[in-house]
N, C-alpha and C positions, 0 to 999 in steps of 0.2 A: 504494500500500500504506500502511495507516494506521501512523502513528508511535505506538509504545507504550513506556511506561516501567514499570519494576517498582519498587515501594517497600516498604521494611521499616521499621516503627516499633517502638521498644522503650520500653515503659511500665513504670515502677517500682511496680507494684501488681498484684495478682491477684484482688482481690475480685470475686465473681461478677457483681454489679451493674455494676461498672466494665467488666469484659470485655464484657458484653452491650451496654452503652451505647456503648462505643467501636466495637464491631462494627457496631451499627446506624448509627452516624455514617458509617462507611465505605460500608456497603451502600446507604444512602440518598442517596449522592452519585451523581448521574446518570452512567451509563456507567463507573462504578468497579466493577471485578470483584474481589471478595474471593477470595484464594487459600487462605489458611490463618490460623488463630488458635491460638496456643499459650500457655496459662497455666502457667508453671513456678513452682509454689508454693514449692518448695525454695529457689529463687533470688529469690522475690518479684518476678518479672519476667513481663510479658506481651509476646509478640511477634506482630504482625499483619503480613501481607503482602498486597499487592493490586496490580492491573495496570490501566492506563488510559492515555489520551492524556496528554501532558505537562500540559495544563491540568487534566485530571480528577484525576490523582494529587496535584497540588498542593492542589486543593480538598479531596480526601478526607483528606489528611494534616492540613490546617488544621482541618477539622471534628472530627477525632479529637483534635487539640491542645486545642480549646475544651472538649471533654468532660473531658480530663485536667486542665486547669487548674481546672475547677469541682469535681472530685471527689478529686484526689490531693494529699496534703500530705506533703512529704518529711520533715517533722519527726517523722513516725511510721513512717518506713520502717525495716524490720527485716532486709532481705535481706543476703546475704553478698557481693554483687557490687560494692558501693560505687559506685552510679551517680552521675552528676553532676546529675541532675534528675528531675522527675516524668515528663517526656518525655525520656528519656535520650538517644536518638539517632533520627535519621531518615536512612535511606540510600536513595539512588536509583541504579538501574542500568538500562542500556539493555536493552530486551526485544525490540523489533522495529522495524527501520527508523529507529533512533535512534543517532546517533553519540555518542562520549564528550563532545565539546564541547557538543552540544545537551543532554546529560544534566546537565552542569555548569550550564547556564543554568536548567534546571528546579530544581536544588538552590538556586541563588542566588535565584530567584523565590520559592521557598518560604521561605527564610531571611529574606528582606526582609519578606514578608507576615507571617510568624510574629512577628518582632520588632515590627512596627508594630501588629499586631492585639492581641497580649497584653502588649506592652511588656516584653519579656524579652530578656536577652542571648543571642546565638547564636554558637557557636564552630565551627571547622572540625573535622569528624570525622577521626580518625586522625592528626592532626598538631597538636593543640592542647595547650599546656602545662597546661591545667586538667583534662585527662582522668583522670590516674591519681594525683592528689594526695589524694583522699579528700574526702568531703562536708564534714567539719569544717574543712578547709583551703580550701574553695572561696571563701568571702568574700574572703580575702586574694589568692587566685589571680585572681579577677575584677578586683580593684583593680590588680593588677600586669600584667594582660594585656588588651589592647584586643579586644573582640569583633568579629567580622566584620560583625555587624548588631546593633542594639538598644542599650539603655542599659548603662552600666558599673555596674550596680547589682545587689546580691544580694538576691533575694527568698527567704527561708528555706523557704517552702512549695513553691517551684518549682525553685530552683537555676538551671540553665542547660540548653541543649539543644545537642547536637552534630549538625551536618548536613553531609552530604557525598555523594560518589558512589563507586562501585566498578564495576569491569568486570563482576564477578559476585560478589555478596556471599552468604556462607553461614555459618551458625552451627552448630558441630559440637562436641559434648561427647564425651569419652572417659573411661570409668570405670576407676578403679584401686582395688585392695585394698591401699592403702598409706597413708602419712602425708602430711600437708601438705608437710613438708620434702622428702620423696622426690619428690612431684609438682612442687614448685618447682624441683628440680634438672633434671627433665625439661623443664619449661617454658623453662628457660634455653637449651636446645638448639633448641626450637621458635622462640624469639625471634630466633634468628640469621637467620631468613627475613624478608624485607621484605614479603612478600605474606601474612603471617600474624601474628595477635596471639593470645597465649595467657595464661590466668591460672588459678590454682588455687582451687577451692571445696571446702570440707569440708561434707559433708551431715550431717544431723541424727543419722544412725545411727552416726556417728563411725568407721565401718569403711570407708566408700567415699569416696574422694576423686575429684573430677571435674576434669579439665583442660578448661576451656571455651575453645574456639578460635573466632576470627573469621577465616574465610578471605576475603581481600580480592579475590582474583582466582582463580576456579576453573580458568582456562585455564593458569595457571602452577603452582598449588598444588592438587593433588588430595586427595581424602579418603585415598587410599592413601599419599600422601606423609606426611600427618600421622600416620596410624596406624603406618606403618613406623618413623618416628622415635621415636614413643612406645614401640613394642614393643622396639626395640633397646635403648633406655636403661632401660626397665623391667626387662628381662632382666638387665642389668648390676647392677641394684639388688635383684634377686630379688623383684620386685613383679609381681603378677598383673594383666593387663589383662582386664577383664570386660565387654567390649562398648562400644557407643557409641550416640549418639542425635543425630539431626538436629533442631535446634531450628527450628521453622517449616517452611518448604517448601524444595524443592531442584530445580534444573534437571535434566532427564533426562540431559543430556550429562555432568554431573558424575558421575552413577552409572555411565554407560556407559564413561566414561574409566577409572574405577577398576576396573570389571569386566574391561575389556580388559587392564589391567596385570596383574591376578592370573591371568587366563587364560593370558597369555604366560609368566608367572613359573612357574606350576604345570604348564604343558604340558597343559592340558585343552582339549577341543574343544567350544566352545559358540558359536553364531552368532545364535540367535534372541533378540530383545529380552527376552521374558519369562523365558527361561532365564538370561540375564545378570543380570536384576534379582534373581531368586531367589538366584543365586550370590553377588552382591555384598552382599546383605542378610545372608547367612550369614557371609561372610568378614569383614565389618566389625562383626558382632554388633549390627546395628541393631534387633533385636527384644528386646534385653536389658532396656531400661527399659519400653517399651511396644511393642505390635505396630506394625511399620512397614507402613502400608497405602499402596502406590503411588498408588492412585486418589485419595487425599486429601492426599498429601505431595508428589508430583511435579507441578511447575507445569504442564507441558504436558498432563498427564492431567486436572488440575482444570479447565483452561481449554478442553480439547478442541482444542488447537492442533496443527496438522499431523497430524490423525488421518486421516479418510477423507472423500472427496467423496461426493455423493449416489449416483453410479453404483457407485462402489467399495463403498459401504455397503449397496447394495440386494441383495435376494435374487436368485437365479438367475432365478426366474420373473418378478420385477419387471423385471430387466434385459432379458430376452427380449421381454417385452411392450412395454417402452419402445422397443426397436429396431424392433419390428414395428408401432408405432403411426404415425398420420398426422402425424408431426413430422419436422423436419430432423435433430434430434439426439435421442438418440445415433445416429450413422450409421457409415459405413465406417471412419472413422478410429478411433473407439472400439472397434469390433469388431476392427480390425487390432491394436490394443493388447492386447485380451483374448486373441486367438488366439496372439499372440507370447508373452505371459506364461504362457499355459497350456503352450506348448511348453517353456519354461524350467522351469516347475513340474514337469512330467513328467521332465525331465532331473534335477532336484533329487531327486525321488522315487527315481529309479533309483540315484542316489548314496547316499541315506540307507539304502536297502534292501540296499546292498552293504556299507556301513560297519558295523562291529560284528558282522558275520556270520562265524562261525568258519570257514565254508567258503571265505571270500574274504579271509582275513586278509592275504594278500600284496598286496591291492589298496588297503589303507587309506591309504597315503601319497599315492597319486594322488587318491583320493576326497577326502581332507581338504584338498587344495590346490584342488579344484574347487568344493566346496560353498559356501564363503564368498563366492566370486565370483558364483555363481548366485543366492545369497540376496540379495546386495546389489543385483544388477541387477533382480531381481524387485521389490524395494522401490522402486527408482527408476522402474520401468516402471508400476507400478500407478496412480500419480496421473495418468499420461498418458491413461488411459481417460476421466477427467473433463476433463482439460485440453483434449482435442480438442473436446468438446462446448462447453466454455466459449469456446474460440477462435472457433468458428463463430458462436456467439450474439453475441459482441462484433462480429463482422463485420456481422451483420444490424443491430445497433444503429448502426454507422457508416453503413450504407446509408440509414438513416432521418434522418440529420442534414440540417438545412435548408440551402438554397443561395440565400438571398435577395440576396446581394451577392458580390463577388469574394473578399472575405476569408473568408466562410463556405464558398465553393466550394473555396478552397485548403485550408482546415482539414478539410473533408470528404475531399478527395483524399488528404491526408496520413494521415488516420485510416484510410481504406480500405486504403492501401498498408501501413500498420503492421499492421492487423488481418489482412491477407492473408498477410503474412510470418509472422505468428504461427500461422496456420492451417497453413502449410507447415512451420514449425519443429517442430510436435508430431509429425507422422508421420516427419519426418527423425530426430527424437530416438529414436523407436521403432526405426527402421532401424539407427541407430548402436548403441543399447544391445543390440538383438537380435544384430547382427553381431558384437559384442564377445565373445559367448559361444560362438562356433563352436570356438574353440581349446579351451575347457573341455570341450565335448561330445566333441571328437575325443580328448582325453586320457582321458575317461571310457570311450570306446568300446573301448579296449584292456584295460580293467580294470573289468569290471562284472559284476553277477549275471546270468547268461544267462537265468534264468527271467523276466527283465523285458525280453526282447528286443523284443516287440511294443510295450511301453510306450515304450521308447527310440526305436523307429522312428516312432511317433506323435509323440514329442517333436520329432524332427528335421523331420518333415513339417509340424507346426504352426508351428515356428519359421520354416521357409521360407515357408509360406503367409502368416504374419503380416507378414513383411518385404516380401513381394511386394505384399500388400494396402496396406501403408503407402506403398510406392513409387507405387502407382496414385493414392493420395490426394495425394501430392506433385505428380505430373505434371499432374493435372487442374487444379490451381490455378496452375501456373507460367505459363500463357498470359496471365494477367491482371497479372503482375508487370511494371512499366514499365521498371525498370532492367535493361537487357540483360545487363550484366556480372554482376549478382547472379543473374539467371535462368540464365545459362550455368554459373556456378559451382555453383549448387545442382543443376542437372540432371546435370552431370558427376559430382558426388559421389554422387548418388542412384543413377546407373547403375552406378558402380563397386561400391557396396554391394550392389546387386542381383546383379551378375555374380559377386561373391565368394560371395554366399549360394547361388546356384544351383550353383556349383562345389563348395562345401563340402557342401551337402545331398546332391548326387549321389554324392560320394566316401564320405560317411558311410553312406548307405543301402546302397551296394555293400558296404562293410565289414561292416555288420550282417547282410547276407544270407549271408555265408560261414559 
């Protein structure tokens, strides 16, 4: 799996030609994927975010830095945020298959290269004594504090640059209808957290004050944490909170985490991703400054990460034609996954058409306990339809490996065994996930809309058939596994799952016939 880093650069200028040139510099870096560009004219700050391999994001950030040095002069900066330099900050965060220590190495490589290339001082982001002293005091601050890289010299047109890492970095503004002094009082409460930085900005209209927040770790400090602190202390000061704004892009998980918080707090029933997005956009007031468009703001949506594989994305006709074509994949494993997930989907439909129906109000507590579980399992199951085909294709590739010498023979043997176990793992996972939902269906069977009886019966039969089909895909491949202990362990587990399935399906179908 490819290692990927996420990079955010903050530039102290918003002129259109600069924004376009910096954007081009990033986009023209090979394999560098631009996520979002935001020009905040009120703050005179441009924020750009992009993703790539460790080497790629370093190159992309350096290319942007060269453009900034050529076009930005801090002596003419007018913004209210008091940045430390033309390229104020560069923050790297792990995105995929990259650990915190490896991300630190990426930041150090960039810092070293930036200092050498542009001959400028570089300081540590979020822990440097030069950060909050103001640009007028920066010359003396540089003289008094050794940079981590670069000369100990002050260039008035450039200043310095802060470089560092974060577990998950996010810029989040909250709008108040109050004074700077009132906002500063609230900022003091925010500053008690170590995973959050906050400052006050007075906008030109003199009526709206913005608390600008830098969340340094979204896993420990959520958007809801920030908003709740601000709302509590704003209420104490009789100050109105009038929405918020995400500066740049945001990870999907950060939004889902805050949505789940408010869902639990307000005792509402939402389980679908798009429902949660709409809900949290409303609760945080993310449309107050400009429309929050998930397709251009959420990192995973922009990159198409963890969306859908080719089979999952295909139409029904395309899928059926693929199964019926003269190819090995998609085959029985993918079909087993589809049949299983269709059974779960019909069970979920039965629940939804029971919930919220005045004729079945007494059933709601049991239905609301079942639907989230079914929904989550369906989401976990869907990618397995593609995973089965991919596993078999990888096995075919391993079969084509050369065996010119003993070393190559051993390598091929190991690759085949690994690929074979993956082929077995996918249908085993289908069996495990499908079997985990029998309890939910049993609970639903005692409290459901009886007009959906036939749909529920089909759900049970599809689930049973899907698990049986997955079992057959496990068994047929077990013969080729060389490790007898592994073979016996998998066989015993698969048999137990199938027996439990047959028993549960028989019992449920009998109950539904009454």
